[in-house]
N, C-alpha and C positions, 0 to 999 in steps of 0.2 A: 156124329150124325151126318148122313151124306145129303147133298141137295135134294135127292128124292125123297127122302124122309121128312123134309122141312118144306110145308106148302110156299112160304114166302120165297124161300132159295129156288124152288122148282120154277114158281112163277116168274122169278128174275131171270133164270137160264132159258126160259122160253121165249123172253124178250130179246135175248141176245142170238136167236136164231135167225136165219134169214126171213123167214116168215114173220117173226116178231118185229125185226127191225123194219122191214116194209111197212107193217101195221102202224107202228110208231111214227114213221115218216109221213104217213098219210094223215096223223091226227096233229101236225105241227099247229095248224090254224083252228083247230077244234074249238068250237063255242060250248062251254061246259051247260049252258042252258039247253042245248040240243041233245044232251048225253043220253036219255031214254032213246030217242029216235035212232043216234047213230049206234048204240050198242045193238038195238034190234035189227038194223042194216047189217052190221059186220057179223053177227052171229050167224048168218045165212051162210057165210063162206069161211069162218073162222071158229076154232073152238071156244066155248064160252068163257072158259078160264083165262084164256089168251086175251080176249077182247077185254075182260075186266082188268087184267094186269096192264094192258095197254093203254086203257083210259085212265086209270089211276097214275100212270107213269106220265101221260100227257098232261095231267093237272099239275102235277109235280114240277114238270119242265117249265110250264107256263109261270108258275110261283117263282121258280128259280131264277127267271130273267132278271128279277130286280136285283139279285146279288151277282149274278155271274156274267149278265150280258147275254143276247140272244144267240150269238155265234157259238159260246161254249155251251150254254143251257140246253141248247136242242141237240147237242151231241153227247151230252153227259146223262149219267143215270142218278137217280135220288131215292131215298126213303123219307117218309114224312119226319121223322127226327132230324135226319141230314139236311133237309132244306131248312128247318127251323134253327139249327145250331151251327151250321156252317159258316164260315168267315166269308164276307163278301170280299169280291176280287181285289177292290182298290186297297182295302185294310191288309189283305193277305201280302199283296204285291209290297206294300210299304214295309211290312215287317221282314219279308224277304231281302229287300233291298239294304235294310239295316244289318242284316247278317251278311250279306254277300260284300257291302262295304268294308267289313271287318275281315275280310279273306276267308270266311267260313266256306268250305266246299263239302261238308257232309253233315246232316242232320239227322237224329233220331226223331221222329214226330210221333209222340206218344198221345194215345187217344185221337187218331188221325180222323174219325168219322168218315165222310164220303170222299174226303181228299183235297177239300178246297185248299188248305195250306200248302200240303205236298205239292199241289199242281203250280202254285206261286213259287214255292223254293226251286222246283225243278226248272221252271222258267226263267230263274235267276241264275241258273248253271250249277245248281246244288244238287249233289246226290242225296237221295232221301230213303231211310227206312222208316215206312209208315205202318203204325201198329194199332190195331183195334182188336177187343177181345170178342165182338159180335161178328159171327161167321158172315151173315148177309152183309152188313156193312164194310167187312174187309174186301169182299167180293165187288161190291159196289165202287169202292175206292180203287181196285185193281182195274176195273173196267173204264173208270174214268181216265186214268193215266194212259190206258191204251187208246181209248177214243180221241184224246187230245195229243197223241203222238209223243208221250213222255214215258213211256214204259221202260226205256233204258235207263232213266234216271230214278224212277221209283220202285222200290221193292216194297211189296204190301204183304205183312205178316199178321196172321190171326193169332194173337196171343194175350195174355195177361201182361200189361205193361209194366206192372212192379217185377216182373221176372226176366225184363230185357236188360242185357249189359250194354250200357250206352258208352263204355270207355272207348271203343275205337272211333267214335264221332267227334267231329269239331264243336258240335253245339247240340243242345237237347231243346225241343219245344214240346211243351205239355198244355193241353186244352182238356181240363177235366170236364166231365159232363156235369152241367149246372141245372139240368132238369130232372124231375122224377115223375113218378106216377101222378102226383098232385099238382104238377107245373113247377115253376122256376123255384130253385134252391138259392135261399138267402145266407145260410149258414157256411162259410167257406170249408168247415170241417166234415160238412154233408155232401160236398162235392164227389164225385166217383172218378179218379182217388181223391182222398181229402187234400186240401191245401197244403197241410204240414208235410205229406209225402212228397207231393209236387215239388214244394221248395227245397226239401232234402235232395231231391233228384236233381234239381236245377243247380244247386251249391256244388253237387260233385262234378259237374261239367265244365269244361274250360269257359264256355258261353253258354246262355241259356234264356229262353223266353218262355214265360208262364202267362197264358191267357185267363183273365178273371173277368168277374161282373163289374162293370164300371161303377156300380154302386157300393164296391166293398169299402168298409170302415177304414180309414187311414191307419187307425192303430192296428189293423190286422196285417199291415205290411211291414216286413222286417227291414233293418237298417242296411242290409246288404243289398237290397235291391233297388234300382232306377224304376221308378213308377210312371208309365206313360198312358195318358187317356187320349183316345183318338175319335175325332168326329169327322163324319163324310156328309158333305152338303149340309151342315148345321146340326146334324143328328149325332149323339153321342152313340158309338157302337160298340165300344170295348175297352178295357183297360189291359195292358200288358207289364209285366213285371220282368225286368231284364237284369241278368246276372253276369259276372265275369268281365273279363278284360274288355276295355273300349266304351263301358257303360260308366255312369257316376252314381254310386251307391248313395242313397238318401235323398237323391234329387227327385223333383216332380217336373212333368213335362206335359204339355198340351199340344198336340198334333193336329192340325186342321187339313182334311183331304177335301177336294183334289189338289189344293195348291201345294201342300207339303209345309207350310208354315209352322213353326214349332218355337213354342214359348217354354222356357224352363228356368227354374231358379234352384239353386243349390240347397236351401232350406227356406222353410216358411217365413214369410216377412211379418213384422208386427201388424196387429189389427190397424186397418186403416181408418182415417179420420171420418167423421159422420157430419153432414151439414145440410144447409138448405138446398133445394133443388135449384141449379142454375139454368142457363139458356140451352144447354145441351145434356142430353141423357144417352147412355151408352149401356147396351144389353151385351154382356161377354158371351161368347161361344160357351156351350155346354162343356166341352172339354175344358177350357179353362176354369169354369166353377168347379167341375168334378176335381181338378187338381189342386184346388185351393190356391189359385194364382189370380184371384181378383184384386187382392192387393196390390199386385205387380201392375195391374191395369191401371189402379187408381195413382200409383206413384208416377208411371209413366205420362199420365194426362195432365196430371197436377190438380187431381180432382178429389171427390170424396164421395162416400156412400150416402144414398138418401135415407137409409136406416141401416142400424148396426147387423140386423138379421136379413137384409135383403141385398141381391147381388145386381143391383141397379147402381151405376156409377153416373156421377154428374159433374159438370165444370161449367165454367163461364167462358171458355175458348174453345173452338172446335178442334177435334182431335180425329186422326184417321189411323186406323190400324187393321189389319185382317182379323183380329182376335175379337173384335167387337162390332155391333151393328148400331150406328149412330142416329140420333134424332134431334131435331131443333123442337123444344117445347114452347108452346104458344099459351098453354093454360093449365094451371093447378087449381083443382077444386076439391072440397071435401067431398067424399063419396055420397052421391045422391042421384038415384036413377032419374027423377022427374027432372031434375035440373040439366042432367047429361042430355035427356031427350029432347028438352027445349033448346039447349044450345047447337044440338046436331041439325034440329029442324031449321032454325034462324040461319044457318051456315049452309044449308042445302046439301048436307051430306048423305051420299047415297051409297058410299062404300066405306066401311067401318071395319079396320084391323083392331082386334082386340088382343092384348098381351096382358099377362097377369103374373105376379109374383106375390105371395102373401095375401091373396084373396081367394074367398070361396066361391065367388061367382063363376058360373060357366059362360065362356065366351058366346057360345050359340044362343043361350037363353038370353044374354044381354042384347044381341043383335035382333032377336026376334022382337024384344019388348021396345026396341027402339023406333020400329016401323020406318026404316031408312027410305029416303027419296031425294033425289038430287044429282047434280053432275060432280060433286066434290069428294074427295076422300080425305080421311083422317084416321091416324092411329091413336087408341087410348090405351094408356096403361093403368090397370087396376092394382094398386100396391099400397103399402104402407111407407109414410113419411115421418120419421121421428115417432113411430109407433101408431100413427092416425092413419085410418082407411083414406086413401086419396085416389083422385083421378088426375091422371097427366095427360094432356091432349097434344099431339105434335105431328110431324112429318119426318120421314126418312131423309137423312143426309144425302145430297148427292142425286 
């Protein structure tokens, strides 16, 4: 099928004409709330189909700023699925740096999408074969490499990734589709391509990285892989399975961006001790929790868990680490809304930060019921301590 036979590809081709590019440039600061008036105005001088395509692309670029930054996002092109599934620049750059640091100079990027990872790899000096089976997606990836001045390092091919010979490349990167018509896919064998195929492709290569959902069960991870969970600004973004020379099979790793701090353990530690709440409480980063490295934090701070099922660590001495947020605890109370409301009123608390683990209470609902007023701020943890619903009040350290 040629672009002229596919309405979506035809609309994309129109966006790349001088008229389309000029129209897109004028929509950079477009307010979606004014879209009807803008469309009416633009259709007086431009074809209606081109105006619709440009407005849709303008919306996608605005959404993409959060992942790619304004400088790149407003030069790139996107599809709705591409914006949703693309790796954010900081994470892609971290992964590319690991490859480059091991001397990788060429990568077969399978299931490349709109090219987010291919761009990061090329910027790290790595030549990339970027493959996607969807014709429009492949065209968008090619356009993005050109728009960012990376076409010399990125070859885009529209093909079935299962038919690609990856032998000529130093490494393979596979990013299976984890969304279907009904939303997010949780069964790794329902990925496209399935996790089993992606793993087999990774094991054939000298080095490989396989992007997976951060919620993947640990038992689904083979012993040949080093598993890394990555958070950016405190939010867990993805997990990566690394294979081959330079990686540590069986190890679990948590990496925090933008700092790049990395916590790793060659094997799971024994279950940490559980005990009473001390003066300090530590909330591990989500990547640490996903990587099952909370026991490592407990060991490092000489602390304990407040409950065997809850990832809150407590100690009697202060502990500083990039992998946790620390709090000094002032009060420990059985869960009771009325008692909490009275205490907050007595202390003139007007700003309440609510954190929860092991509690069904919604933070917004709790704040609404507290009717806050006053100059002071408090953090309340809704959790379980030794199995009992508990409220812990405190303040961030530092």
